[in-house]
PyMOL Python script that loads the backbone (N, CA, C, O; Angstrom):
from pymol import cmd

cmd.read_pdbstr("""\
ATOM      1  N   MET A   1      57.700 129.477 101.708  1.00  0.00           N
ATOM      2  CA  MET A   1      57.304 129.554 103.105  1.00  0.00           C
ATOM      3  C   MET A   1      57.616 128.249 103.828  1.00  0.00           C
ATOM      4  O   MET A   1      58.012 128.258 104.993  1.00  0.00           O
ATOM      5  N   LYS A   2      57.437 127.132 103.137  1.00  0.00           N
ATOM      6  CA  LYS A   2      57.724 125.832 103.758  1.00  0.00           C
ATOM      7  C   LYS A   2      59.201 125.743 104.136  1.00  0.00           C
ATOM      8  O   LYS A   2      59.550 125.181 105.174  1.00  0.00           O
ATOM      9  N   TYR A   3      60.069 126.305 103.283  1.00  0.00           N
ATOM     10  CA  TYR A   3      61.501 126.289 103.579  1.00  0.00           C
ATOM     11  C   TYR A   3      61.783 127.015 104.887  1.00  0.00           C
ATOM     12  O   TYR A   3      62.551 126.527 105.716  1.00  0.00           O
ATOM     13  N   MET A   4      61.165 128.177 105.076  1.00  0.00           N
ATOM     14  CA  MET A   4      61.371 128.949 106.305  1.00  0.00           C
ATOM     15  C   MET A   4      60.867 128.177 107.516  1.00  0.00           C
ATOM     16  O   MET A   4      61.510 128.184 108.566  1.00  0.00           O
ATOM     17  N   GLU A   5      59.727 127.514 107.381  1.00  0.00           N
ATOM     18  CA  GLU A   5      59.198 126.737 108.501  1.00  0.00           C
ATOM     19  C   GLU A   5      60.141 125.598 108.863  1.00  0.00           C
ATOM     20  O   GLU A   5      60.366 125.331 110.044  1.00  0.00           O
ATOM     21  N   ARG A   6      60.696 124.923 107.855  1.00  0.00           N
ATOM     22  CA  ARG A   6      61.650 123.841 108.144  1.00  0.00           C
ATOM     23  C   ARG A   6      62.922 124.394 108.757  1.00  0.00           C
ATOM     24  O   ARG A   6      63.485 123.789 109.670  1.00  0.00           O
ATOM     25  N   LEU A   7      63.382 125.538 108.267  1.00  0.00           N
ATOM     26  CA  LEU A   7      64.587 126.149 108.817  1.00  0.00           C
ATOM     27  C   LEU A   7      64.382 126.522 110.279  1.00  0.00           C
ATOM     28  O   LEU A   7      65.279 126.329 111.100  1.00  0.00           O
ATOM     29  N   LEU A   8      63.218 127.050 110.609  1.00  0.00           N
ATOM     30  CA  LEU A   8      62.937 127.436 111.986  1.00  0.00           C
ATOM     31  C   LEU A   8      62.870 126.235 112.917  1.00  0.00           C
ATOM     32  O   LEU A   8      63.136 126.361 114.112  1.00  0.00           O
ATOM     33  N   ASP A   9      62.518 125.077 112.384  1.00  0.00           N
ATOM     34  CA  ASP A   9      62.399 123.888 113.221  1.00  0.00           C
ATOM     35  C   ASP A   9      63.706 123.109 113.345  1.00  0.00           C
ATOM     36  O   ASP A   9      63.771 122.145 114.109  1.00  0.00           O
ATOM     37  N   ILE A  10      64.746 123.503 112.614  1.00  0.00           N
ATOM     38  CA  ILE A  10      66.038 122.820 112.713  1.00  0.00           C
ATOM     39  C   ILE A  10      66.633 123.105 114.085  1.00  0.00           C
ATOM     40  O   ILE A  10      66.619 124.239 114.562  1.00  0.00           O
ATOM     41  N   SER A  11      67.146 122.075 114.697  1.00  0.00           N
ATOM     42  CA  SER A  11      67.701 122.216 116.041  1.00  0.00           C
ATOM     43  C   SER A  11      69.210 122.014 115.994  1.00  0.00           C
ATOM     44  O   SER A  11      69.715 121.235 115.186  1.00  0.00           O
ATOM     45  N   ASP A  12      69.929 122.724 116.871  1.00  0.00           N
ATOM     46  CA  ASP A  12      71.374 122.519 116.975  1.00  0.00           C
ATOM     47  C   ASP A  12      71.693 121.593 118.150  1.00  0.00           C
ATOM     48  O   ASP A  12      72.841 121.523 118.588  1.00  0.00           O
ATOM     49  N   GLY A  13      70.710 120.901 118.647  1.00  0.00           N
ATOM     50  CA  GLY A  13      70.932 119.991 119.764  1.00  0.00           C
ATOM     51  C   GLY A  13      70.175 120.425 120.997  1.00  0.00           C
ATOM     52  O   GLY A  13      69.619 119.592 121.713  1.00  0.00           O
ATOM     53  N   GLU A  14      70.147 121.720 121.252  1.00  0.00           N
ATOM     54  CA  GLU A  14      69.463 122.223 122.436  1.00  0.00           C
ATOM     55  C   GLU A  14      68.280 123.121 122.075  1.00  0.00           C
ATOM     56  O   GLU A  14      67.189 122.960 122.621  1.00  0.00           O
ATOM     57  N   TRP A  15      68.487 124.040 121.183  1.00  0.00           N
ATOM     58  CA  TRP A  15      67.456 125.014 120.824  1.00  0.00           C
ATOM     59  C   TRP A  15      67.146 124.902 119.339  1.00  0.00           C
ATOM     60  O   TRP A  15      68.046 124.704 118.523  1.00  0.00           O
ATOM     61  N   SER A  16      65.876 125.029 118.994  1.00  0.00           N
ATOM     62  CA  SER A  16      65.522 125.188 117.583  1.00  0.00           C
ATOM     63  C   SER A  16      65.590 126.687 117.277  1.00  0.00           C
ATOM     64  O   SER A  16      65.593 127.519 118.184  1.00  0.00           O
ATOM     65  N   TRP A  17      65.643 127.006 116.009  1.00  0.00           N
ATOM     66  CA  TRP A  17      65.680 128.424 115.639  1.00  0.00           C
ATOM     67  C   TRP A  17      64.436 129.144 116.131  1.00  0.00           C
ATOM     68  O   TRP A  17      64.503 130.301 116.546  1.00  0.00           O
ATOM     69  N   ARG A  18      63.297 128.455 116.084  1.00  0.00           N
ATOM     70  CA  ARG A  18      62.038 129.067 116.530  1.00  0.00           C
ATOM     71  C   ARG A  18      62.125 129.411 118.018  1.00  0.00           C
ATOM     72  O   ARG A  18      61.697 130.489 118.431  1.00  0.00           O
ATOM     73  N   GLN A  19      62.671 128.510 118.815  1.00  0.00           N
ATOM     74  CA  GLN A  19      62.824 128.781 120.250  1.00  0.00           C
ATOM     75  C   GLN A  19      63.778 129.949 120.472  1.00  0.00           C
ATOM     76  O   GLN A  19      63.536 130.809 121.319  1.00  0.00           O
ATOM     77  N   TYR A  20      64.868 129.970 119.701  1.00  0.00           N
ATOM     78  CA  TYR A  20      65.847 131.047 119.834  1.00  0.00           C
ATOM     79  C   TYR A  20      65.225 132.399 119.490  1.00  0.00           C
ATOM     80  O   TYR A  20      65.425 133.376 120.211  1.00  0.00           O
ATOM     81  N   LEU A  21      64.476 132.459 118.396  1.00  0.00           N
ATOM     82  CA  LEU A  21      63.846 133.724 118.005  1.00  0.00           C
ATOM     83  C   LEU A  21      62.806 134.163 119.027  1.00  0.00           C
ATOM     84  O   LEU A  21      62.703 135.351 119.333  1.00  0.00           O
ATOM     85  N   ASN A  22      62.034 133.218 119.559  1.00  0.00           N
ATOM     86  CA  ASN A  22      61.069 133.562 120.604  1.00  0.00           C
ATOM     87  C   ASN A  22      61.781 134.105 121.838  1.00  0.00           C
ATOM     88  O   ASN A  22      61.308 135.053 122.464  1.00  0.00           O
ATOM     89  N   TRP A  23      62.907 133.512 122.184  1.00  0.00           N
ATOM     90  CA  TRP A  23      63.685 133.979 123.331  1.00  0.00           C
ATOM     91  C   TRP A  23      64.189 135.401 123.085  1.00  0.00           C
ATOM     92  O   TRP A  23      64.166 136.235 123.990  1.00  0.00           O
ATOM     93  N   GLN A  24      64.647 135.677 121.856  1.00  0.00           N
ATOM     94  CA  GLN A  24      65.115 137.023 121.520  1.00  0.00           C
ATOM     95  C   GLN A  24      63.993 138.046 121.678  1.00  0.00           C
ATOM     96  O   GLN A  24      64.225 139.142 122.187  1.00  0.00           O
ATOM     97  N   VAL A  25      62.789 137.703 121.250  1.00  0.00           N
ATOM     98  CA  VAL A  25      61.642 138.607 121.396  1.00  0.00           C
ATOM     99  C   VAL A  25      61.372 138.871 122.872  1.00  0.00           C
ATOM    100  O   VAL A  25      61.154 140.015 123.271  1.00  0.00           O
ATOM    101  N   GLU A  26      61.386 137.815 123.680  1.00  0.00           N
ATOM    102  CA  GLU A  26      61.147 137.978 125.116  1.00  0.00           C
ATOM    103  C   GLU A  26      62.216 138.861 125.754  1.00  0.00           C
ATOM    104  O   GLU A  26      61.902 139.688 126.610  1.00  0.00           O
ATOM    105  N   MET A  27      63.471 138.695 125.348  1.00  0.00           N
ATOM    106  CA  MET A  27      64.542 139.516 125.908  1.00  0.00           C
ATOM    107  C   MET A  27      64.383 140.978 125.495  1.00  0.00           C
ATOM    108  O   MET A  27      64.667 141.874 126.289  1.00  0.00           O
ATOM    109  N   ASN A  28      63.935 141.229 124.271  1.00  0.00           N
ATOM    110  CA  ASN A  28      63.713 142.608 123.832  1.00  0.00           C
ATOM    111  C   ASN A  28      62.613 143.267 124.648  1.00  0.00           C
ATOM    112  O   ASN A  28      62.724 144.441 125.003  1.00  0.00           O
ATOM    113  N   VAL A  29      61.553 142.528 124.950  1.00  0.00           N
ATOM    114  CA  VAL A  29      60.478 143.064 125.788  1.00  0.00           C
ATOM    115  C   VAL A  29      61.014 143.353 127.185  1.00  0.00           C
ATOM    116  O   VAL A  29      60.698 144.389 127.771  1.00  0.00           O
ATOM    117  N   PHE A  30      61.819 142.448 127.718  1.00  0.00           N
ATOM    118  CA  PHE A  30      62.407 142.624 129.043  1.00  0.00           C
ATOM    119  C   PHE A  30      63.295 143.872 129.081  1.00  0.00           C
ATOM    120  O   PHE A  30      63.226 144.661 130.024  1.00  0.00           O
ATOM    121  N   ARG A  31      64.125 144.045 128.053  1.00  0.00           N
ATOM    122  CA  ARG A  31      64.998 145.232 127.991  1.00  0.00           C
ATOM    123  C   ARG A  31      64.172 146.513 127.885  1.00  0.00           C
ATOM    124  O   ARG A  31      64.518 147.526 128.493  1.00  0.00           O
ATOM    125  N   ALA A  32      63.100 146.475 127.127  1.00  0.00           N
ATOM    126  CA  ALA A  32      62.236 147.647 126.995  1.00  0.00           C
ATOM    127  C   ALA A  32      61.590 147.994 128.327  1.00  0.00           C
ATOM    128  O   ALA A  32      61.454 149.171 128.661  1.00  0.00           O
ATOM    129  N   GLN A  33      61.190 146.981 129.094  1.00  0.00           N
ATOM    130  CA  GLN A  33      60.598 147.236 130.404  1.00  0.00           C
ATOM    131  C   GLN A  33      61.615 147.869 131.349  1.00  0.00           C
ATOM    132  O   GLN A  33      61.278 148.782 132.104  1.00  0.00           O
ATOM    133  N   ILE A  34      62.848 147.393 131.312  1.00  0.00           N
ATOM    134  CA  ILE A  34      63.899 147.972 132.156  1.00  0.00           C
ATOM    135  C   ILE A  34      64.152 149.421 131.751  1.00  0.00           C
ATOM    136  O   ILE A  34      64.256 150.296 132.610  1.00  0.00           O
ATOM    137  N   ALA A  35      64.250 149.678 130.454  1.00  0.00           N
ATOM    138  CA  ALA A  35      64.482 151.044 129.979  1.00  0.00           C
ATOM    139  C   ALA A  35      63.343 151.965 130.403  1.00  0.00           C
ATOM    140  O   ALA A  35      63.586 153.099 130.815  1.00  0.00           O
ATOM    141  N   TYR A  36      62.116 151.494 130.307  1.00  0.00           N
ATOM    142  CA  TYR A  36      60.958 152.285 130.715  1.00  0.00           C
ATOM    143  C   TYR A  36      61.039 152.609 132.207  1.00  0.00           C
ATOM    144  O   TYR A  36      60.800 153.746 132.614  1.00  0.00           O
ATOM    145  N   ASP A  37      61.377 151.608 133.020  1.00  0.00           N
ATOM    146  CA  ASP A  37      61.492 151.831 134.465  1.00  0.00           C
ATOM    147  C   ASP A  37      62.586 152.840 134.791  1.00  0.00           C
ATOM    148  O   ASP A  37      62.412 153.674 135.679  1.00  0.00           O
ATOM    149  N   ILE A  38      63.709 152.774 134.084  1.00  0.00           N
ATOM    150  CA  ILE A  38      64.805 153.724 134.315  1.00  0.00           C
ATOM    151  C   ILE A  38      64.372 155.137 133.939  1.00  0.00           C
ATOM    152  O   ILE A  38      64.667 156.088 134.663  1.00  0.00           O
ATOM    153  N   ILE A  39      63.680 155.281 132.822  1.00  0.00           N
ATOM    154  CA  ILE A  39      63.198 156.603 132.403  1.00  0.00           C
ATOM    155  C   ILE A  39      62.220 157.163 133.424  1.00  0.00           C
ATOM    156  O   ILE A  39      62.312 158.335 133.792  1.00  0.00           O
ATOM    157  N   LYS A  40      61.282 156.337 133.888  1.00  0.00           N
ATOM    158  CA  LYS A  40      60.311 156.795 134.888  1.00  0.00           C
ATOM    159  C   LYS A  40      61.006 157.187 136.185  1.00  0.00           C
ATOM    160  O   LYS A  40      60.640 158.188 136.801  1.00  0.00           O
ATOM    161  N   LEU A  41      61.998 156.420 136.606  1.00  0.00           N
ATOM    162  CA  LEU A  41      62.746 156.748 137.814  1.00  0.00           C
ATOM    163  C   LEU A  41      63.465 158.087 137.649  1.00  0.00           C
ATOM    164  O   LEU A  41      63.484 158.904 138.569  1.00  0.00           O
ATOM    165  N   GLY A  42      64.053 158.306 136.480  1.00  0.00           N
ATOM    166  CA  GLY A  42      64.716 159.574 136.204  1.00  0.00           C
ATOM    167  C   GLY A  42      63.748 160.742 136.233  1.00  0.00           C
ATOM    168  O   GLY A  42      64.069 161.806 136.760  1.00  0.00           O
ATOM    169  N   GLU A  43      62.567 160.548 135.669  1.00  0.00           N
ATOM    170  CA  GLU A  43      61.554 161.606 135.697  1.00  0.00           C
ATOM    171  C   GLU A  43      61.153 161.936 137.128  1.00  0.00           C
ATOM    172  O   GLU A  43      61.035 163.108 137.486  1.00  0.00           O
ATOM    173  N   GLN A  44      60.942 160.911 137.945  1.00  0.00           N
ATOM    174  CA  GLN A  44      60.565 161.135 139.342  1.00  0.00           C
ATOM    175  C   GLN A  44      61.678 161.861 140.093  1.00  0.00           C
ATOM    176  O   GLN A  44      61.408 162.736 140.915  1.00  0.00           O
ATOM    177  N   PHE A  45      62.921 161.500 139.812  1.00  0.00           N
ATOM    178  CA  PHE A  45      64.055 162.153 140.464  1.00  0.00           C
ATOM    179  C   PHE A  45      64.110 163.631 140.093  1.00  0.00           C
ATOM    180  O   PHE A  45      64.305 164.482 140.961  1.00  0.00           O
ATOM    181  N   ILE A  46      63.941 163.937 138.821  1.00  0.00           N
ATOM    182  CA  ILE A  46      63.981 165.331 138.367  1.00  0.00           C
ATOM    183  C   ILE A  46      62.842 166.125 138.991  1.00  0.00           C
ATOM    184  O   ILE A  46      63.050 167.251 139.444  1.00  0.00           O
ATOM    185  N   ILE A  47      61.645 165.553 139.020  1.00  0.00           N
ATOM    186  CA  ILE A  47      60.496 166.243 139.619  1.00  0.00           C
ATOM    187  C   ILE A  47      60.751 166.521 141.092  1.00  0.00           C
ATOM    188  O   ILE A  47      60.451 167.613 141.574  1.00  0.00           O
ATOM    189  N   SER A  48      61.301 165.546 141.815  1.00  0.00           N
ATOM    190  CA  SER A  48      61.560 165.758 143.242  1.00  0.00           C
ATOM    191  C   SER A  48      62.652 166.804 143.451  1.00  0.00           C
ATOM    192  O   SER A  48      62.572 167.579 144.404  1.00  0.00           O
ATOM    193  N   GLU A  49      63.660 166.849 142.595  1.00  0.00           N
ATOM    194  CA  GLU A  49      64.722 167.851 142.712  1.00  0.00           C
ATOM    195  C   GLU A  49      64.174 169.252 142.449  1.00  0.00           C
ATOM    196  O   GLU A  49      64.555 170.204 143.130  1.00  0.00           O
ATOM    197  N   VAL A  50      63.290 169.381 141.472  1.00  0.00           N
ATOM    198  CA  VAL A  50      62.697 170.683 141.165  1.00  0.00           C
ATOM    199  C   VAL A  50      61.854 171.156 142.343  1.00  0.00           C
ATOM    200  O   VAL A  50      61.894 172.333 142.700  1.00  0.00           O
ATOM    201  N   LYS A  51      61.095 170.255 142.947  1.00  0.00           N
ATOM    202  CA  LYS A  51      60.270 170.624 144.099  1.00  0.00           C
ATOM    203  C   LYS A  51      61.132 171.060 145.274  1.00  0.00           C
ATOM    204  O   LYS A  51      60.773 172.002 145.979  1.00  0.00           O
ATOM    205  N   VAL A  52      62.252 170.400 145.498  1.00  0.00           N
ATOM    206  CA  VAL A  52      63.153 170.762 146.600  1.00  0.00           C
ATOM    207  C   VAL A  52      63.739 172.147 146.356  1.00  0.00           C
ATOM    208  O   VAL A  52      63.831 172.946 147.288  1.00  0.00           O
ATOM    209  N   LYS A  53      64.134 172.445 145.126  1.00  0.00           N
ATOM    210  CA  LYS A  53      64.731 173.745 144.817  1.00  0.00           C
ATOM    211  C   LYS A  53      63.709 174.867 144.882  1.00  0.00           C
ATOM    212  O   LYS A  53      64.059 176.007 145.188  1.00  0.00           O
ATOM    213  N   GLN A  54      62.443 174.556 144.595  1.00  0.00           N
ATOM    214  CA  GLN A  54      61.406 175.579 144.658  1.00  0.00           C
ATOM    215  C   GLN A  54      60.989 175.873 146.092  1.00  0.00           C
ATOM    216  O   GLN A  54      60.467 176.950 146.377  1.00  0.00           O
ATOM    217  N   ALA A  55      61.212 174.937 146.986  1.00  0.00           N
ATOM    218  CA  ALA A  55      60.772 175.112 148.379  1.00  0.00           C
ATOM    219  C   ALA A  55      61.688 176.002 149.165  1.00  0.00           C
ATOM    220  O   ALA A  55      61.449 176.243 150.348  1.00  0.00           O
TER     221      ALA A  55
END
""", "prot")
cmd.dss("prot")
cmd.show_as("cartoon", "prot")
cmd.util.cbc("prot")
cmd.orient("prot")
């Protein structure tokens, strides 16, 4: 475990591995939020189209 902790703290000059992995997690959450918003928008569009066709 100590080896992994040291590896995560190694820096390439700008970012440590720990910072890079944290950034990757944040980007995955951001992408998931965008995907969720797109799905919800699509659902709203379909519902509105169905209502227009029924009217």
